[in-house]
Residue frames as qw, qx, qy, qz and C-alpha x, y, z in Angstrom:
[[0.002, -0.897, -0.441, 0.004, -0.09, 0.05, -0.02],
 [0.385, 0.608, -0.018, 0.694, 1.39, 3.46, -0.96],
 [0.406, -0.809, -0.015, -0.425, 0.34, 4.89, 2.50],
 [0.878, -0.374, -0.266, 0.137, 2.38, 2.52, 4.58],
 [0.557, 0.179, -0.223, 0.780, 5.81, 4.37, 4.65],
 [0.110, -0.543, 0.046, -0.831, 4.04, 7.61, 5.58],
 [0.754, -0.549, -0.201, -0.300, 2.01, 5.82, 8.40],
 [0.845, -0.223, -0.278, 0.399, 5.22, 4.31, 9.86],
 [0.330, 0.365, -0.131, 0.861, 6.95, 7.72, 9.75],
 [0.360, -0.620, -0.016, -0.697, 4.16, 9.32, 11.58],
 [0.855, -0.446, -0.256, -0.064, 3.96, 6.55, 14.26],
 [0.744, 0.009, -0.257, 0.616, 7.77, 6.89, 14.77],
 [0.194, 0.384, -0.184, 0.883, 7.84, 10.63, 15.15],
 [0.476, -0.564, -0.102, -0.667, 4.86, 10.72, 17.43],
 [0.787, -0.251, -0.557, 0.088, 5.72, 7.90, 19.77],
 [0.470, -0.011, -0.508, 0.722, 8.04, 9.77, 22.05],
 [0.242, -0.268, 0.064, -0.931, 5.73, 12.79, 22.44],
 [0.729, -0.358, -0.391, -0.433, 2.90, 10.38, 23.30],
 [0.724, -0.189, -0.562, 0.352, 4.80, 8.49, 25.94],
 [0.161, 0.091, -0.345, 0.920, 5.73, 11.97, 27.69],
 [0.468, -0.264, -0.075, -0.840, 2.06, 12.92, 27.67],
 [0.791, -0.279, -0.504, -0.205, 0.95, 9.51, 28.96],
 [0.593, -0.128, -0.554, 0.570, 3.55, 9.52, 31.84],
 [0.007, 0.122, -0.268, 0.956, 2.46, 13.10, 32.90],
 [0.561, -0.377, -0.316, -0.666, -1.37, 12.13, 33.27],
 [0.451, -0.384, 0.614, -0.522, -2.74, 11.03, 36.55],
 [0.077, 0.103, -0.992, -0.002, -2.96, 7.25, 37.22],
 [0.622, -0.290, -0.424, -0.591, -6.50, 5.56, 36.85],
 [0.500, -0.135, -0.812, 0.268, -5.58, 3.57, 39.91],
 [0.039, -0.030, 0.400, -0.915, -7.15, 6.35, 41.91],
 [0.480, -0.241, -0.451, -0.713, -10.58, 5.29, 41.01],
 [0.637, -0.379, 0.305, -0.598, -13.13, 4.26, 43.49],
 [0.303, -0.264, 0.910, -0.102, -12.63, 0.78, 45.00],
 [0.532, 0.279, 0.798, -0.057, -14.13, -2.01, 42.64],
 [0.463, 0.776, 0.072, -0.421, -14.59, 0.33, 39.77],
 [0.732, 0.206, 0.421, 0.494, -13.22, -0.72, 36.38],
 [0.118, -0.677, 0.118, 0.717, -11.59, 1.94, 34.19],
 [0.670, 0.595, 0.404, 0.185, -12.21, 2.92, 30.62],
 [0.317, -0.558, 0.209, 0.738, -9.41, 4.79, 29.06],
 [0.522, 0.662, 0.522, 0.127, -10.57, 6.80, 26.12],
 [0.337, -0.297, 0.219, 0.866, -8.72, 9.01, 23.65],
 [0.290, 0.761, 0.572, 0.093, -10.74, 11.71, 21.81],
 [0.274, 0.286, 0.089, 0.914, -10.03, 14.98, 19.95],
 [0.075, 0.188, 0.433, -0.879, -11.56, 18.08, 21.69],
 [0.145, -0.422, -0.812, -0.377, -15.31, 17.68, 21.46],
 [0.235, -0.330, 0.113, -0.907, -18.19, 19.95, 22.61],
 [0.774, -0.336, -0.350, -0.407, -20.53, 17.17, 23.71],
 [0.736, -0.176, -0.549, 0.355, -18.11, 15.73, 26.14],
 [0.192, 0.135, -0.346, 0.908, -17.55, 19.11, 27.63],
 [0.510, -0.332, -0.188, -0.771, -21.29, 19.57, 27.85],
 [0.819, -0.271, -0.500, -0.074, -21.66, 16.17, 29.64],
 [0.512, 0.005, -0.506, 0.694, -18.84, 17.07, 32.03],
 [0.032, -0.196, 0.178, -0.964, -20.35, 20.48, 32.90],
 [0.635, -0.281, -0.248, -0.676, -23.84, 19.04, 33.22],
 [0.414, -0.355, 0.742, -0.390, -22.73, 16.31, 35.62],
 [0.876, 0.215, -0.181, -0.392, -23.97, 13.57, 33.21],
 [0.559, 0.441, -0.695, 0.100, -20.73, 11.54, 33.24],
 [0.071, -0.284, 0.801, -0.522, -20.69, 10.79, 36.93],
 [0.751, 0.043, 0.256, -0.607, -24.31, 9.67, 36.73],
 [0.875, 0.301, -0.324, -0.196, -23.38, 7.07, 34.21],
 [0.340, 0.450, -0.754, 0.337, -20.16, 6.15, 36.05],
 [0.350, -0.216, 0.682, -0.605, -22.23, 5.43, 39.14],
 [0.833, 0.179, 0.060, -0.519, -24.97, 3.56, 37.20],
 [0.867, 0.369, -0.330, -0.058, -22.37, 1.23, 35.59],
 [0.770, -0.573, 0.227, 0.167, -19.81, 1.19, 38.36],
 [0.741, 0.328, 0.170, 0.560, -17.12, 2.33, 35.72],
 [0.165, -0.833, 0.031, 0.527, -14.85, 5.33, 35.75],
 [0.656, 0.682, 0.186, 0.265, -14.00, 7.14, 32.43],
 [0.458, -0.598, 0.225, 0.618, -10.44, 8.34, 32.19],
 [0.615, 0.741, 0.267, 0.046, -10.24, 10.56, 29.12],
 [0.451, -0.426, 0.265, 0.739, -7.14, 11.98, 27.15],
 [0.403, 0.862, 0.130, -0.278, -7.65, 14.93, 24.72],
 [0.392, -0.408, 0.565, 0.601, -5.57, 14.50, 21.57],
 [0.606, 0.595, -0.179, -0.497, -5.69, 15.09, 17.81],
 [0.369, 0.482, -0.772, -0.188, -3.45, 12.05, 17.31],
 [0.811, -0.176, 0.329, -0.451, -5.78, 9.22, 18.36],
 [0.863, 0.379, -0.333, -0.026, -3.95, 6.81, 15.92],
 [0.419, 0.434, -0.651, 0.460, -0.63, 6.92, 17.81],
 [0.448, -0.376, 0.499, -0.639, -2.40, 6.93, 21.23],
 [0.922, -0.004, 0.140, -0.362, -4.25, 3.79, 20.38],
 [0.853, 0.373, -0.352, 0.094, -1.43, 1.99, 18.55],
 [0.173, 0.552, -0.615, 0.536, 0.91, 2.75, 21.47],
 [0.533, -0.307, -0.776, 0.137, -1.42, 0.67, 23.83],
 [0.095, 0.038, -0.466, 0.879, -2.30, 3.74, 25.89],
 [0.510, 0.013, 0.134, -0.849, -6.07, 3.49, 25.52],
 [0.399, 0.211, 0.885, -0.117, -8.99, 0.89, 25.48],
 [0.412, 0.697, 0.586, 0.039, -11.23, 2.93, 23.22],
 [0.237, -0.263, 0.268, 0.896, -10.42, 5.46, 20.53],
 [0.488, 0.710, 0.255, -0.440, -12.27, 7.58, 18.03],
 [0.347, -0.294, 0.695, 0.558, -11.41, 6.49, 14.47],
 [0.544, 0.400, -0.185, -0.713, -12.75, 6.80, 10.93],
 [0.900, 0.237, 0.265, -0.252, -14.22, 4.01, 9.09],
 [0.749, 0.652, -0.095, 0.072, -11.79, 4.34, 6.36],
 [0.082, 0.763, -0.575, 0.282, -8.75, 4.57, 8.52],
 [0.781, -0.382, 0.419, -0.262, -9.35, 1.33, 10.53],
 [0.964, 0.214, 0.046, 0.153, -7.90, -1.14, 8.02],
 [0.435, 0.721, -0.356, 0.406, -4.73, 1.00, 7.82],
 [0.377, -0.665, 0.513, -0.390, -4.26, 0.83, 11.51],
 [0.953, -0.090, 0.262, -0.124, -4.94, -2.92, 11.51],
 [0.858, 0.463, -0.086, 0.207, -2.40, -3.37, 8.71],
 [0.299, 0.738, -0.396, 0.457, 0.31, -1.23, 10.17],
 [0.286, -0.572, 0.565, -0.521, 0.14, -2.30, 13.72],
 [0.385, 0.028, -0.923, -0.004, -1.37, -5.89, 13.78],
 [0.256, 0.076, 0.586, -0.765, -3.91, -4.60, 16.30],
 [0.125, -0.354, -0.857, -0.354, -7.29, -6.28, 15.75],
 [0.128, 0.015, 0.286, -0.950, -10.05, -3.88, 16.41],
 [0.053, 0.555, 0.830, 0.014, -13.84, -3.96, 16.89],
 [0.114, -0.142, -0.099, -0.978, -15.90, -0.80, 15.70],
 [0.182, -0.373, -0.890, 0.187, -18.91, -0.73, 17.96],
 [0.005, -0.772, -0.461, 0.437, -20.38, 2.73, 17.99],
 [0.388, 0.539, 0.337, 0.667, -20.95, 5.64, 15.62],
 [0.292, -0.579, -0.306, 0.697, -20.46, 9.23, 16.41],
 [0.149, 0.735, -0.102, -0.654, -19.59, 11.77, 13.45],
 [0.756, 0.544, 0.345, 0.110, -19.87, 11.70, 9.86],
 [0.559, -0.091, 0.228, 0.792, -17.03, 12.85, 7.71],
 [0.124, 0.877, 0.397, -0.239, -17.70, 16.60, 7.17],
 [0.376, -0.504, 0.324, 0.707, -14.68, 17.91, 5.22],
 [0.635, 0.718, 0.281, -0.045, -15.80, 19.57, 1.91],
 [0.590, 0.136, 0.223, 0.764, -13.69, 20.99, -0.85],
 [0.001, 0.880, 0.243, -0.408, -13.54, 24.75, -0.60],
 [0.502, 0.381, 0.281, 0.724, -12.60, 27.23, -3.28],
 [0.001, -0.262, -0.145, 0.954, -12.62, 31.11, -3.28],
 [0.419, 0.578, 0.530, -0.458, -16.11, 32.39, -4.12],
 [0.384, 0.702, -0.229, -0.554, -14.93, 33.84, -7.47],
 [0.206, -0.253, 0.901, 0.285, -13.67, 30.39, -8.73],
 [0.660, 0.168, -0.287, -0.674, -15.63, 28.84, -11.50],
 [0.170, 0.182, -0.966, 0.063, -14.90, 25.30, -10.29],
 [0.721, -0.253, -0.077, -0.640, -17.74, 22.96, -9.54],
 [0.976, -0.215, 0.037, -0.023, -16.04, 19.70, -8.96],
 [0.582, -0.540, 0.461, 0.395, -12.43, 18.30, -8.52],
 [0.701, 0.359, 0.461, 0.409, -12.51, 17.72, -12.41],
 [0.259, 0.929, 0.122, 0.234, -12.37, 21.46, -12.74],
 [0.409, -0.865, 0.291, -0.003, -9.17, 21.65, -10.52],
 [0.939, 0.132, 0.078, 0.308, -6.83, 19.32, -12.40],
 [0.618, 0.380, -0.086, 0.682, -3.20, 20.54, -11.96],
 [0.192, -0.803, 0.068, -0.561, -4.24, 23.12, -9.31],
 [0.267, 0.266, -0.693, 0.615, -2.68, 23.52, -5.83],
 [0.664, -0.509, -0.304, -0.457, -4.93, 22.03, -3.16],
 [0.095, -0.456, 0.702, -0.538, -4.27, 22.00, 0.56],
 [0.786, -0.182, -0.560, -0.189, -5.08, 18.68, 2.36],
 [0.538, -0.745, 0.255, -0.302, -4.84, 17.84, 6.10],
 [0.497, -0.454, 0.738, 0.058, -2.67, 14.71, 5.55],
 [0.269, 0.290, -0.795, -0.460, -2.04, 11.82, 3.15],
 [0.134, -0.244, -0.961, -0.005, -4.71, 9.89, 4.80],
 [0.142, 0.431, 0.486, -0.747, -7.95, 11.04, 6.62],
 [0.536, 0.663, 0.328, -0.407, -10.31, 12.86, 4.35],
 [0.188, 0.598, -0.598, -0.500, -7.66, 12.86, 1.53],
 [0.230, -0.033, 0.966, 0.117, -8.35, 9.13, 1.17],
 [0.380, 0.533, 0.713, -0.250, -12.07, 9.68, 0.72],
 [0.334, 0.798, -0.020, -0.501, -11.71, 12.47, -1.79],
 [0.028, -0.453, 0.800, 0.394, -9.20, 10.27, -3.62],
 [0.322, 0.227, 0.919, -0.011, -11.87, 7.58, -3.83],
 [0.330, 0.756, 0.367, -0.429, -14.41, 10.15, -5.02],
 [0.151, 0.739, -0.371, -0.542, -12.02, 11.64, -7.54],
 [0.104, -0.255, 0.914, 0.299, -11.20, 8.19, -9.05],
 [0.258, 0.362, 0.892, -0.082, -14.77, 6.88, -9.14],
 [0.282, 0.789, 0.402, -0.370, -16.49, 9.99, -10.16],
 [0.300, 0.899, -0.121, -0.295, -13.99, 11.61, -12.42],
 [0.945, 0.207, 0.030, 0.253, -11.31, 8.98, -13.14],
 [0.275, 0.833, -0.291, 0.382, -8.65, 11.16, -11.61],
 [0.761, -0.074, -0.478, 0.433, -5.68, 10.49, -9.31],
 [0.281, -0.840, 0.015, -0.463, -6.00, 12.45, -6.03],
 [0.879, -0.292, -0.213, 0.311, -2.93, 11.47, -3.98],
 [0.280, -0.913, 0.238, 0.179, -0.19, 13.34, -2.09],
 [0.439, -0.525, 0.631, 0.366, 3.07, 13.24, -4.13],
 [0.217, 0.040, 0.844, 0.490, 1.53, 12.15, -7.33],
 [0.254, 0.592, 0.757, -0.105, -1.40, 12.18, -9.63],
 [0.242, 0.645, 0.468, 0.554, -3.42, 14.97, -11.33],
 [0.227, -0.924, -0.159, -0.265, -3.19, 17.64, -8.66],
 [0.341, 0.426, -0.487, 0.682, -0.64, 19.44, -6.50],
 [0.665, -0.652, -0.343, -0.120, -1.62, 18.36, -3.02],
 [0.239, 0.515, -0.488, 0.663, -0.03, 20.24, -0.15],
 [0.588, -0.453, -0.653, 0.151, -0.26, 19.03, 3.46],
 [0.039, 0.330, -0.270, 0.904, -1.20, 21.68, 6.02],
 [0.032, 0.299, 0.755, -0.583, -3.43, 22.24, 9.06],
 [0.148, 0.672, 0.706, 0.170, -7.07, 22.88, 8.28],
 [0.074, -0.914, -0.291, 0.272, -6.98, 26.38, 9.48],
 [0.299, -0.515, 0.440, 0.672, -3.62, 27.23, 7.89],
 [0.303, 0.212, 0.790, 0.489, -4.99, 25.93, 4.57],
 [0.091, 0.820, 0.565, -0.022, -8.14, 27.95, 4.82],
 [0.144, -0.861, 0.051, 0.484, -6.04, 31.10, 5.37],
 [0.287, -0.279, 0.653, 0.643, -3.84, 30.24, 2.35],
 [0.250, 0.490, 0.750, 0.366, -6.88, 29.71, 0.24],
 [0.007, -0.897, -0.364, 0.252, -8.35, 33.09, 1.38],
 [0.259, -0.754, 0.277, 0.535, -5.05, 34.70, 0.47],
 [0.670, 0.670, -0.136, -0.291, -5.02, 33.15, -2.90],
 [0.001, -0.603, 0.789, 0.116, -1.92, 30.95, -2.31],
 [0.285, 0.091, 0.950, 0.090, -3.96, 27.71, -2.85],
 [0.262, -0.044, -0.587, -0.765, -6.56, 26.98, -5.40],
 [0.744, -0.349, -0.362, -0.439, -8.68, 24.87, -3.20],
 [0.004, 0.405, -0.799, 0.444, -8.59, 23.06, 0.17],
 [0.648, -0.349, -0.671, -0.089, -10.03, 20.06, 2.08],
 [0.028, 0.266, -0.517, 0.813, -10.89, 21.84, 5.28],
 [0.112, -0.469, -0.836, 0.261, -13.39, 21.20, 8.12],
 [0.000, 0.775, 0.455, 0.438, -16.28, 23.57, 7.97],
 [0.478, -0.783, -0.252, 0.309, -15.37, 25.02, 11.29],
 [0.512, -0.243, 0.242, 0.788, -12.14, 26.45, 9.64],
 [0.187, 0.335, 0.538, 0.750, -14.38, 28.09, 6.94],
 [0.094, -0.687, -0.695, 0.190, -17.19, 29.55, 9.02],
 [0.046, -0.759, -0.071, 0.646, -16.13, 33.39, 9.22],
 [0.047, -0.322, 0.563, 0.760, -15.09, 33.30, 5.46],
 [0.059, 0.335, 0.898, 0.278, -18.09, 31.30, 4.41],
 [0.016, -0.707, -0.575, 0.412, -20.37, 33.65, 6.15],
 [0.062, 0.754, -0.069, -0.650, -18.94, 36.65, 4.25],
 [0.767, 0.605, 0.190, -0.102, -18.89, 34.83, 0.96],
 [0.009, 0.779, -0.575, -0.251, -15.13, 34.76, 0.66],
 [0.022, -0.231, 0.955, 0.182, -15.26, 31.01, 0.02],
 [0.798, 0.044, 0.057, -0.598, -17.70, 28.37, -0.97],
 [0.521, -0.246, 0.817, -0.019, -17.85, 24.60, -1.08],
 [0.339, 0.242, -0.681, -0.602, -18.01, 22.52, -4.23],
 [0.229, -0.189, -0.941, -0.165, -20.38, 19.72, -5.04],
 [0.376, -0.603, -0.411, -0.571, -23.46, 21.82, -4.14],
 [0.279, -0.644, 0.398, -0.590, -21.96, 22.32, -0.66],
 [0.925, -0.222, -0.203, -0.233, -22.17, 18.71, 0.11],
 [0.282, -0.687, 0.661, -0.107, -19.77, 17.27, 2.50],
 [0.229, 0.288, -0.909, -0.195, -18.31, 13.71, 1.94],
 [0.264, 0.107, 0.885, -0.368, -21.04, 11.97, 3.96],
 [0.550, 0.527, 0.277, -0.586, -23.67, 13.42, 1.94],
 [0.454, 0.528, -0.568, -0.438, -21.88, 12.49, -1.40],
 [0.010, 0.162, -0.986, 0.025, -21.49, 8.91, -0.12],
 [0.385, 0.327, 0.697, -0.509, -25.19, 8.79, 0.72],
 [0.517, 0.623, 0.075, -0.582, -26.23, 10.19, -2.55],
 [0.453, 0.621, -0.566, -0.297, -23.78, 8.50, -4.94],
 [0.356, 0.316, -0.878, 0.057, -22.79, 5.12, -3.24],
 [0.160, -0.207, -0.900, 0.350, -25.20, 4.19, -0.42],
 [0.262, -0.506, -0.373, -0.732, -28.67, 5.49, -0.98],
 [0.550, -0.706, -0.165, -0.414, -30.09, 7.10, 2.17],
 [0.785, -0.268, -0.369, 0.419, -27.16, 5.94, 4.45],
 [0.172, -0.932, 0.134, -0.288, -26.08, 8.42, 7.01],
 [0.871, -0.394, 0.127, 0.265, -22.55, 7.36, 7.71],
 [0.649, 0.550, -0.152, 0.503, -19.17, 7.45, 6.14],
 [0.553, -0.821, -0.136, 0.036, -17.94, 8.20, 9.57],
 [0.348, 0.666, -0.431, 0.499, -14.82, 10.28, 10.39],
 [0.199, -0.434, 0.654, -0.586, -15.54, 9.33, 14.14],
 [0.830, -0.266, -0.436, -0.224, -16.56, 5.78, 15.27],
 [0.544, -0.639, 0.459, -0.292, -15.94, 4.28, 18.58],
 [0.809, 0.338, -0.482, -0.003, -13.27, 1.50, 18.29],
 [0.638, -0.641, 0.400, -0.149, -11.78, -0.77, 20.74],
 [0.045, 0.444, -0.892, -0.076, -9.07, -3.49, 20.78],
 [0.712, -0.083, -0.564, -0.410, -10.73, -6.79, 20.00],
 [0.552, -0.073, -0.756, 0.345, -9.41, -8.55, 23.07],
 [0.007, 0.078, 0.490, -0.868, -10.54, -5.75, 25.31],
 [0.587, -0.064, -0.238, -0.771, -14.12, -5.57, 23.61],
 [0.676, -0.106, -0.702, -0.197, -14.60, -9.25, 24.15],
 [0.484, -0.189, -0.704, 0.484, -13.64, -9.22, 27.93],
 [0.090, -0.171, -0.395, 0.898, -15.36, -6.04, 28.93],
 [0.000, 0.500, 0.730, 0.465, -19.06, -6.07, 28.16],
 [0.243, -0.778, -0.492, 0.307, -20.18, -3.88, 31.05],
 [0.298, -0.515, 0.117, 0.795, -17.75, -1.17, 30.07],
 [0.137, 0.162, 0.661, 0.720, -18.96, -1.37, 26.50],
 [0.158, -0.695, -0.686, -0.146, -22.52, -0.92, 27.66],
 [0.283, -0.743, -0.241, 0.556, -21.50, 2.01, 29.89],
 [0.244, -0.310, 0.359, 0.846, -19.63, 3.78, 27.07],
 [0.008, -0.361, -0.714, -0.600, -22.54, 3.33, 24.50],
 [0.230, -0.750, -0.613, 0.087, -25.13, 4.49, 27.04],
 [0.297, -0.641, -0.078, 0.703, -23.08, 7.55, 27.92],
 [0.141, -0.197, 0.455, 0.857, -22.63, 8.57, 24.31],
 [0.021, -0.530, -0.727, -0.436, -26.11, 7.85, 23.32],
 [0.207, -0.822, -0.408, 0.339, -27.09, 10.36, 26.12],
 [0.248, -0.469, 0.190, 0.826, -24.45, 12.71, 24.72],
 [0.106, 0.251, 0.689, 0.672, -26.18, 12.37, 21.12],
 [0.166, -0.691, -0.698, -0.089, -29.48, 13.10, 22.71],
 [0.300, -0.724, -0.161, 0.600, -28.16, 16.07, 24.58],
 [0.204, -0.178, 0.436, 0.858, -26.68, 17.36, 21.24],
 [0.007, -0.477, -0.686, -0.550, -30.08, 16.91, 19.32],
 [0.237, -0.781, -0.576, 0.042, -32.01, 18.75, 22.21],
 [0.269, -0.892, -0.019, 0.364, -29.56, 21.57, 22.95],
 [0.740, 0.350, 0.249, 0.517, -27.67, 21.95, 19.75],
 [0.209, 0.817, 0.061, 0.534, -27.68, 25.75, 19.54],
 [0.565, -0.813, 0.083, -0.117, -27.04, 26.06, 23.26],
 [0.880, -0.210, 0.213, 0.369, -23.92, 23.73, 22.96],
 [0.582, 0.516, 0.178, 0.603, -22.58, 25.81, 20.15],
 [0.076, -0.876, -0.003, -0.477, -23.14, 29.17, 21.88],
 [0.699, -0.700, 0.144, -0.038, -21.65, 27.70, 25.04],
 [0.690, -0.369, 0.456, 0.424, -18.53, 26.22, 23.53],
 [0.512, 0.831, 0.026, -0.215, -17.98, 28.35, 20.37],
 [0.130, -0.702, 0.667, 0.215, -14.23, 27.49, 20.41],
 [0.596, -0.026, 0.794, 0.116, -15.03, 24.00, 19.19],
 [0.577, 0.627, 0.504, 0.141, -16.51, 25.49, 16.11],
 [0.499, 0.033, 0.184, 0.846, -13.79, 28.12, 15.65],
 [0.007, 0.679, 0.373, 0.632, -16.26, 31.04, 16.04],
 [0.327, -0.268, -0.457, 0.783, -16.37, 33.97, 18.27],
 [0.176, 0.020, -0.148, -0.973, -18.26, 36.91, 16.57],
 [0.516, 0.257, 0.617, -0.535, -22.06, 36.49, 17.24],
 [0.648, 0.522, -0.205, -0.515, -22.73, 36.55, 13.55],
 [0.375, 0.395, -0.834, -0.086, -20.25, 33.65, 13.00],
 [0.254, -0.029, 0.866, -0.429, -21.93, 31.75, 15.92],
 [0.636, 0.390, 0.273, -0.607, -25.21, 32.16, 14.29],
 [0.563, 0.508, -0.521, -0.392, -23.83, 31.00, 11.10],
 [0.103, 0.306, -0.934, 0.150, -22.39, 27.91, 12.79],
 [0.456, 0.176, 0.688, -0.537, -25.79, 27.14, 14.48],
 [0.708, 0.459, 0.030, -0.536, -27.60, 27.30, 11.12],
 [0.456, 0.480, -0.707, -0.248, -25.04, 25.13, 9.30],
 [0.079, -0.142, 0.953, -0.256, -25.43, 22.40, 11.94],
 [0.605, 0.305, 0.465, -0.570, -29.15, 22.51, 11.43],
 [0.691, 0.569, -0.179, -0.409, -28.67, 21.95, 7.67],
 [0.656, 0.471, -0.588, 0.047, -25.66, 19.69, 7.62],
 [0.590, -0.617, 0.420, -0.308, -25.59, 18.09, 11.02],
 [0.618, 0.413, -0.669, 0.002, -22.71, 15.51, 10.91],
 [0.342, -0.318, 0.770, -0.434, -23.57, 13.79, 14.19],
 [0.281, -0.117, -0.928, -0.214, -24.87, 10.23, 13.91],
 [0.531, -0.436, -0.169, -0.707, -28.58, 10.00, 14.94],
 [0.845, -0.488, 0.161, -0.146, -27.67, 7.16, 17.55],
 [0.093, -0.689, 0.718, 0.019, -24.46, 5.71, 18.69],
 [0.694, -0.030, 0.710, -0.116, -25.84, 2.11, 18.32],
 [0.166, 0.335, -0.743, -0.555, -25.18, 0.20, 15.13],
 [0.821, 0.183, 0.418, -0.343, -27.61, -1.97, 13.41],
 [0.687, 0.010, 0.625, 0.370, -26.90, -4.67, 10.65],
 [0.513, 0.737, 0.414, 0.147, -28.19, -2.51, 7.85],
 [0.073, -0.970, 0.213, 0.092, -26.08, 0.50, 8.82],
 [0.526, -0.547, 0.585, 0.285, -23.05, -1.72, 9.16],
 [0.700, 0.310, 0.567, 0.304, -23.62, -3.30, 5.55],
 [0.345, 0.903, 0.180, 0.183, -23.82, 0.11, 3.98],
 [0.304, -0.910, 0.268, 0.085, -20.97, 1.48, 5.94],
 [0.598, -0.414, 0.631, 0.272, -18.53, -1.28, 5.31],
 [0.711, 0.586, 0.333, 0.198, -19.26, -1.13, 1.44],
 [0.067, 0.962, -0.244, -0.107, -16.79, 1.78, 1.60],
 [0.568, -0.475, 0.629, 0.236, -14.10, -0.99, 1.73],
 [0.699, 0.398, 0.554, 0.214, -15.24, -2.23, -1.65],
 [0.315, 0.940, 0.083, 0.101, -14.90, 1.31, -2.94],
 [0.330, -0.800, 0.473, 0.164, -11.42, 1.71, -1.23],
 [0.654, -0.185, 0.671, 0.296, -10.20, -1.45, -2.99],
 [0.593, 0.656, 0.427, 0.189, -11.67, -0.57, -6.34],
 [0.204, 0.970, -0.034, 0.129, -9.91, 2.72, -6.32],
 [0.712, 0.376, -0.372, 0.462, -6.52, 1.48, -4.86],
 [0.177, -0.664, 0.330, -0.647, -6.79, 2.93, -1.41],
 [0.744, -0.358, 0.465, -0.319, -7.03, -0.49, 0.28],
 [0.059, -0.308, 0.928, 0.203, -5.04, -3.73, -0.40],
 [0.649, 0.009, -0.467, -0.601, -7.38, -6.06, -2.37],
 [0.595, -0.016, -0.795, 0.117, -6.46, -8.81, -0.04],
 [0.027, -0.238, 0.547, -0.802, -7.05, -6.90, 3.23],
 [0.225, -0.406, -0.882, 0.077, -9.66, -8.10, 5.59],
 [0.264, -0.683, -0.232, -0.640, -12.75, -6.11, 6.41],
 [0.038, 0.268, -0.623, 0.734, -12.37, -4.82, 9.95],
 [0.230, -0.439, -0.865, 0.079, -14.88, -6.29, 12.55],
 [0.298, -0.313, -0.025, -0.901, -18.04, -4.40, 13.34],
 [0.213, -0.195, -0.925, 0.249, -20.37, -5.22, 16.18],
 [0.366, -0.538, -0.250, -0.717, -23.89, -4.34, 16.96],
 [0.234, -0.093, -0.780, 0.573, -24.67, -4.07, 20.68],
 [0.327, -0.672, -0.539, -0.388, -28.11, -3.81, 22.07],
 [0.083, -0.524, 0.331, -0.780, -28.66, -1.22, 24.82],
 [0.551, -0.363, -0.721, 0.212, -29.19, -2.34, 28.45],
 [0.357, -0.864, -0.186, -0.302, -30.30, -0.43, 31.51],
 [0.210, 0.601, -0.582, 0.506, -26.90, -0.91, 33.36],
 [0.442, -0.072, -0.825, 0.344, -26.02, -2.39, 36.69]]
């Protein structure tokens, strides 16, 4: 696989920093007597902040006799691969890469966020799709992540090669917010950027999104999996051995995050207004724009619990990855498990 050398390099460069962070955190041994511990790595998130501030997490910890120990990191891959966590947030399309590179067998058992990264151009651009940007300079967040998905779309929909270091485009790796700034300044022709990086510029019509403003999850729904709300950028994933031996902890974790999704559905505007930093907005007009965007393009899963039909549609992305050369033809499909809800202990 073309991505393997890049992934090994990332793991090597990140390992030392990760160990330092892990050693500096408090030990989970201080949990209440008899309570098991779930170690969870997650990028900064407004819903977990909301549940913390509302006292919801201790409520579920008491109900299930479990303690949740969280680590906030943008590098969940390295955290998990290094053995520092039990559960991690990971994209559907990245799980086979982790299994191939680390030998770790995983179980995907919960859904959280759909992939939300559109292709942005300046508003004055005439481009409508990637086919209109051949040879152009495009900012991407990495060689993997959303770049894989747009690579699949480019190949399947336009027969174009969208890869870092080769192909029909000049792809430049950079941070979402840096790339958005470079786009606004005219130093990039387009970028794959999270919508949060675009909100202030989008509101003032400095930039716009291609494909009728559809993020990847909508394109996958419309073009490849009719009606499916998935192509997830954030699933809940555990090591297979840990998943099989910790059924109560899995039930705790799913019940907690199902409550989190319900809180999001009921208090969406309030959560955005309370934690605007998670949406990279500060000006009241930008906050209002973010609130409206989430009403129109909510990228949260409707439920954390998986069912068989959802798993079938979601894992069809692996066929698409193999057809377009972003997954080895002989690679195994990662394990997904549906778990029924219980009322706890």
